[in-house]
N, C-alpha and C positions, 0 to 999 in steps of 0.2 A: 124786622127786616135784617137786623144785625145778625140774628141767629141763622137766618136763611143764607146770608152772605158767608158766614163762618162755615156752614154746612157745605155750601158750594165750593168754598176754598179748600175745605178738608177733602172733599171728593176729588177735586182737581189734583191736589197733592198726592193722594193715594193712587190715582190713575197714573200720574207721572212716575211715581215710585215703581209701580208695576211695569210700566213701559221701560223704565231705566233697567230694571232687573232683566226683562226680556232682551233688551238690547245688549246688555252685558253678557248674558248667556249666549246669544248669537255670536257676539264677538269672540268669545272663548271657543266656540265651535269652529269659527273661521280660523283661529289660531291653531287649533288642533289639526284642521285640514291642511293648513299650510305646512305644518311640521311633517305631516305624513307625506305630502307631495315632495318636500325637500328630501326626505329619506328615500323615497322612490327614485328621485332624480339622481341622488348620489349612487344608488345601486346601478342605475342605468349607465352613469358615467364610468363607474368601475368596470362594468362589463364591456363598455366601449373601449376602454383603455386596454383591457385584456385582449380583445379582438384585434385592436390596432397592433399590439405587440406580436400577436400570432401572425397577422398579415405581413408585418415587417420581416419576421423570421422566414416566412414562406417566400417572400420576395427575394430575400438574400439567398436562400437556397436555390431558387429558380435561376437567379443570375449566375450563381456559381456553376450550376449544372449546364446552363447555356454556354458558358465560357469553356467548360470541360468538353462538351460536345464539339464546339468549334475547334478546339485544339486537336481532338481526335480526327475530325474531318480533314484538317490541314495535313495530318500525317499520312492519311490514306492516299493511295495513288488515284489520280483522276480517272473516271470511267474511260475505258478504251486505251489507256496508256500502255498496258501490258500486252495488247493484241497487235502491236506494230511489228 
């Protein structure tokens, strides 16, 4: 019976070793996936920052243009003022 117990114990240890190796491999895959997702996220954040900068620039230009148009309209005679 001792030989059977040793055999069972050996089988259990081998099975656990295989399961451990599989678990480690899966954990490494998850780590690789996380690294890839982080890289993608950084790329998205860089693109978002670029767009934010562009939108801020466009907003500033539109504000300036609106102010300029307002100044030009103030200088123009009101409609009907010259027909009096």
